[in-house]
C-alpha positions in Angstrom: 99.2 134.2 114.5 100.2 135.7 111.5 98.5 132.8 110.0 95.3 131.9 111.6 92.9 133.2 109.4 95.0 130.6 106.4 94.8 127.8 108.9 91.2 128.4 109.8 90.7 128.6 106.6 91.9 125.3 105.4 90.3 123.7 108.3 87.0 124.7 107.8 87.3 122.7 104.2 88.5 120.3 105.9 85.8 120.2 108.7 83.3 120.2 105.2 85.5 117.6 103.4 84.8 115.3 106.5 81.3 115.6 107.3 80.1 115.1 103.4 82.2 112.2 103.7 80.6 111.2 106.9 77.6 111.9 105.9 78.3 109.9 103.1 79.4 106.4 104.6 76.8 106.9 106.9 74.1 106.3 104.8 75.9 103.5 102.4 76.4 101.8 106.4 72.4 102.5 107.7 72.4 100.8 103.3 73.7 97.4 104.7 70.9 94.8 105.2 72.1 91.2 105.0 69.7 88.8 103.9 68.7 85.9 106.2 70.3 83.4 103.8 73.3 84.9 103.2 74.4 85.3 107.4 73.1 81.3 107.1 75.0 80.9 104.3 78.5 82.5 105.3 78.2 80.9 108.7 77.2 77.1 108.1 78.0 76.8 104.0 81.5 78.7 103.3 84.1 76.1 104.7 82.8 73.3 102.1 80.9 75.2 98.9 81.8 78.2 96.8 79.6 79.6 94.0 81.6 79.5 90.7 84.5 76.5 91.8 84.5 73.0 93.0 85.6 73.2 97.0 85.3 70.1 99.6 81.9 70.1 98.0 80.7 70.7 94.8 80.4 74.5 93.3 76.7 75.9 94.1 76.5 77.7 90.7 73.1 76.1 88.2 72.3 74.4 91.5 68.3 75.4 90.8 68.4 74.3 87.3 70.2 70.7 88.5 67.3 70.0 91.4 64.3 71.3 92.0 63.2 73.6 94.9 62.1 70.8 97.1 64.6 67.8 96.4 67.4 71.0 97.7 65.0 71.5 100.7 65.5 67.8 101.9 69.2 67.3 100.5 70.5 70.3 103.0 67.7 68.7 106.0 69.7 65.9 105.4 71.3 64.3 102.8 71.9 60.7 105.0 68.6 59.7 104.8 68.3 60.5 101.1 71.2 58.6 100.4 69.1 55.7 102.8 66.3 56.4 101.0 67.7 55.1 97.5 67.6 58.6 95.6 69.3 57.5 92.7 70.9 61.2 92.4 71.9 61.6 96.5 73.7 58.3 96.0 75.2 60.0 92.3 77.2 62.8 94.7 77.7 60.7 97.6 79.4 58.0 95.9 81.5 61.3 93.3 82.8 62.6 96.6 84.4 59.3 98.0 81.3 58.2 99.9 81.4 61.3 102.4 77.8 62.9 103.4 77.2 66.4 103.3 76.6 67.3 107.4 72.8 67.1 108.3 71.1 70.5 109.2 67.4 69.5 110.7 67.9 72.7 112.4 66.8 74.5 109.8 63.4 75.6 108.8 62.1 75.2 104.5 62.1 78.7 104.5 65.9 79.0 106.0 66.9 76.4 103.7 65.4 78.6 100.7 66.8 81.5 101.9 70.2 80.1 101.1 68.9 78.6 98.3 67.6 82.5 97.2 71.1 84.1 98.1 73.3 81.3 95.8 71.3 82.3 92.8 71.8 86.1 93.4 75.2 85.8 94.0 75.6 83.5 90.6 73.7 86.1 88.9 75.8 88.7 90.2 79.2 86.9 89.2 77.5 86.4 85.7 76.7 90.5 85.7 80.6 90.9 86.5 80.9 94.0 89.4 79.6 97.0 87.7 76.1 95.6 88.1 77.0 95.0 91.9 78.6 98.2 92.1 75.1 99.2 90.4 72.3 97.8 93.2 74.4 98.8 96.1 74.1 102.0 94.7 70.9 101.9 94.4 69.6 100.2 98.0 71.9 103.2 99.2 69.9 105.7 98.1 67.1 104.3 99.3 67.7 103.5 102.7 68.9 106.3 103.4 67.8 107.8 107.4 66.3 111.6 106.9 66.6 112.0 110.6 70.3 111.5 110.2 70.3 114.0 106.8 68.8 116.6 109.2 71.7 116.0 112.1 74.1 116.2 109.6 73.2 120.0 107.9 72.6 121.0 112.1 76.4 120.2 112.4 77.2 121.5 109.1 76.2 124.8 109.6 77.4 125.1 113.5 81.0 124.0 112.2 80.6 127.3 109.6 79.1 129.1 112.8 81.9 128.3 114.7 84.5 128.7 112.2 83.3 132.3 111.0 83.3 133.6 115.6 86.7 132.4 115.3 87.7 133.8 112.0 86.9 137.5 113.4 88.4 136.6 117.1 91.4 136.0 115.0 91.6 139.3 112.7 91.6 141.1 116.2 94.4 138.9 117.6 96.5 139.8 114.4 96.3 143.4 114.3 97.2 143.3 118.3 100.6 141.2 117.0 100.9 143.1 114.0 101.5 146.7 116.4 103.5 145.5 118.7 106.0 143.3 116.0 108.5 146.2 115.8 109.0 146.5 119.6 109.2 142.6 119.9 112.0 141.5 117.0 114.0 145.0 118.8 113.9 143.0 122.2 114.9 140.0 120.4 117.9 141.2 119.1 118.8 142.7 122.4 118.9 139.8 124.0 120.7 137.3 121.2 123.4 140.2 121.3 123.6 139.8 125.6 123.8 136.1 125.3 126.3 136.1 122.0 128.5 138.1 125.3 128.0 135.6 127.6 128.8 132.7 125.8 132.0 134.6 125.1 133.2 135.3 128.2 132.1 132.4 129.4 134.2 130.5 127.2 137.1 132.3 128.0 137.2 131.6 131.7 136.4 128.1 131.1 140.2 128.4 128.6 142.5 129.9 131.4 141.3 127.5 134.4 143.9 124.5 133.3 141.8 122.0 136.3 138.7 122.3 134.7 139.7 121.2 131.2 141.9 118.5 132.4 138.7 116.8 134.2 136.6 117.9 131.4 138.8 116.1 129.2 139.4 113.3 132.0 135.6 112.9 132.0 135.2 112.4 128.2 137.8 109.9 128.0 136.1 108.2 130.9 132.4 108.5 128.8 134.1 107.2 126.0 135.5 104.1 127.4 132.0 103.3 128.7 130.5 103.3 125.3 133.1 101.5 123.0 133.5 98.9 126.1 129.0 98.7 125.5 129.2 98.0 122.1 131.9 95.7 122.0 129.9 93.7 124.9 126.9 94.0 122.5 128.9 92.8 119.6 127.1 89.2 118.2 124.0 89.9 120.4 121.0 90.4 118.4 118.2 90.5 120.3 115.5 91.6 118.9 116.2 90.7 115.5 112.8 89.7 113.4 113.7 88.7 109.8 111.2 89.4 107.2 110.8 85.5 106.6 109.0 83.9 103.3 105.3 83.1 104.3 103.7 85.7 107.1 103.1 82.6 110.1 101.6 84.2 112.7 102.4 82.3 116.1 99.3 84.8 117.6 96.8 83.0 115.8 98.4 79.4 116.1 99.4 79.4 119.4 97.5 81.8 120.8 94.2 81.8 119.3 94.1 78.4 118.5 96.3 77.0 121.5 98.3 74.6 119.0 100.9 73.1 121.5 104.2 74.2 120.7 105.5 70.7 120.3 102.8 69.5 117.6 104.8 71.7 115.3 108.4 72.2 116.8 108.9 67.9 117.4 112.1 68.2 118.5 111.8 70.3 121.3 111.3 66.7 123.7 113.2 64.6 122.2 116.4 66.2 120.2 119.1 68.9 120.6 116.9 70.9 117.8 113.4 72.1 118.6 113.2 71.5 114.1 111.3 73.8 112.0 107.8 71.9 110.8 108.1 70.3 106.8 105.0 72.1 105.0 103.5 68.4 104.9 102.5 69.0 108.9 100.8 72.9 107.9 99.1 71.0 105.3 97.3 68.5 108.1 94.9 71.8 109.0 95.3 73.7 106.1 94.3 71.6 103.0 91.2 72.5 104.3 91.4 75.6 106.4 91.9 78.9 103.7 90.9 81.5 106.4 88.8 82.6 103.0 86.4 84.6 106.0 89.4 86.8 105.9 89.4 87.8 102.2 85.9 88.1 100.2 85.9 84.3 100.2 88.8 84.0 98.5 91.9 81.4 99.8 94.8 83.7 102.4 97.3 84.9 100.2 100.1 83.3 102.9 98.4 79.9 102.7 98.5 80.3 98.6 102.4 80.1 99.2 102.2 77.2 100.8 100.5 75.4 98.1 102.7 76.7 96.0 105.5 75.1 98.4 103.6 71.4 98.2 102.6 71.8 94.4 99.0 71.5 96.1 96.0 72.3 93.7 93.0 73.4 95.6 90.4 72.8 92.8 91.2 68.9 92.3 93.0 68.5 96.1 96.0 66.4 94.6 99.5 66.7 95.1 101.8 67.7 91.9 105.5 66.4 91.2 107.4 69.3 91.7 107.5 70.9 95.9 110.2 73.3 96.3 111.5 73.9 99.9 110.5 77.0 102.1 113.5 78.9 103.1 112.8 80.3 106.0 115.0 82.7 107.6 117.0 81.3 110.9 115.9 83.7 114.3 118.0 82.2 117.3 121.5 81.5 116.5 124.0 80.4 118.8 127.7 80.7 118.3 129.8 77.3 117.3 130.9 76.6 120.3 128.2 76.9 122.2 126.0 73.8 123.2 122.4 73.8 124.2 119.8 70.8 124.1 116.5 71.6 124.0 115.0 68.2 125.1 117.8 68.1 128.0 115.6 71.7 129.4 112.3 70.6 128.3 112.1 67.4 129.0 114.1 66.8 132.1 114.4 70.3 133.7 110.1 71.0 132.5 110.7 74.6 131.8 108.2 76.1 129.5 109.0 77.4 125.5 108.2 81.0 126.8 111.3 80.8 129.4 113.7 81.1 126.8 111.2 82.8 123.9 109.1 84.9 125.6 105.2 85.1 125.5 105.6 83.5 121.9 101.8 83.2 121.9 101.1 86.6 121.4 104.0 87.5 118.7 102.3 88.4 115.4 105.6 88.1 114.1 108.9 86.0 115.9 111.5 88.0 117.0 114.6 86.8 119.5 113.0 88.0 122.9 115.6 86.8 124.9 119.7 87.9 124.7 120.6 84.2 124.8 124.1 85.6 125.9 126.7 83.7 128.7 125.7 85.8 131.5 122.3 85.5 131.0 122.6 81.4 130.3 124.5 81.6 134.1 122.0 83.4 136.1 119.3 80.9 134.8 121.2 78.6 136.3 122.0 80.3 139.4 118.3 80.4 139.9 116.6 77.5 138.2 115.8 74.6 140.9 117.0 71.3 139.5 114.2 68.3 139.3 115.2 65.5 140.5 112.2 63.5 139.6 113.5 61.3 136.8 114.8 58.6 135.8 118.7 60.8 134.6 119.1 61.2 138.5 118.0 57.9 139.4 120.6 56.6 137.1 123.4 58.7 139.2 121.7 57.4 142.9 122.1 54.1 141.8 125.7 55.0 140.2 126.9 56.0 143.7 125.3 53.6 145.9 127.3 50.9 143.7 130.3 53.0 144.2 129.8 52.8 147.8 129.7 49.0 148.0 132.8 48.8 145.6 131.1 47.4 142.8 132.0 48.6 139.2 130.2 51.7 137.4 130.1 52.1 133.3 129.8 55.4 131.8 126.4 53.9 130.4 125.0 54.1 133.8 125.4 57.8 133.7 124.3 59.2 130.6 127.3 57.9 128.3 125.2 56.7 125.8 123.0 59.6 125.0 123.6 61.0 121.4 124.4 64.3 122.4 127.0 63.4 124.6 129.6 63.0 121.4 127.2 64.3 118.1 127.0 68.2 118.4 
């Protein structure tokens, strides 16, 4: 309680700073008024176009100098119709971009398209002027759009907070006086209590050491506890449940398998036909990421993790071509089994029909993959004791056929009971 005044002083300063910051943030947030053209551009155009560089489509900077507004309105609304009509400029663009026409936006009105064109001009001017001009424009807009009602409300809250702090400060000073008057008595009582407790502990220790049976029982309990802890430690040697290494690329299963619902076996194709589930090669990633750059989350720029993929496959997103210097992605293995343990993915996925989550846990919710199950022998045995066999497959049909031949006295070969499976010999 002796430091309450200083605490309240710091609290008052913190509240004042917080209110000023809240006021500034409120003014800035009220100033943000996105134009219709900007909203339409970001929702419909950013997947193919950038302002300052070539992407899937051409760079938009300078398009108003290259074409008049009437031509641009017709082109954006229905480029295919202009190509079919024989417009020379439309045909030239069509030929330049591998004869792939831009999608038609017939749902847009002329005014909406003109709004998009105006937004592109503003962005082009902003990029040419640099970041300083953009900051000055934003500050002017924020100051002009300030809400008077919000200012009055913030001032009222500020005054109320000061009043509360003043009242609490006076109450605190009164309490500090009371505590100061009783401090000596409290300190004396504390010293007496510590003396009594110390003498009590000494007497207890003396009585405990004189009781040989109690000492022996305590020693036995300590030895038993250490034995249990040692056993648990040795039992968990080599168990890496929860292991989550740092990977060279932050690949999110939550986004790919969860949000986008991509099938596990699209990337891990070996799970249903071989022993190993296999790590997908980078060209599988490029099936999608040659156009998907996650730029919506990085202010129009390509995600830094996708750029790592581009460097690995030597892909140039500007020219959309591959180079001659690819390099492997050095993924860190997460699920490791001892060399003497044999596990076949296809036997569990294809024959038993198990879901990937049975062993790997809720993989579709993991931002970073970790080892969900202990992967111990006991864990596997417990699963085998409770999992019912799915007999509706050709493997068990072959076994039944082989047993029927044995009953009839006919010959049976190893091939008839799965002896030609690769995994029987090749680990």
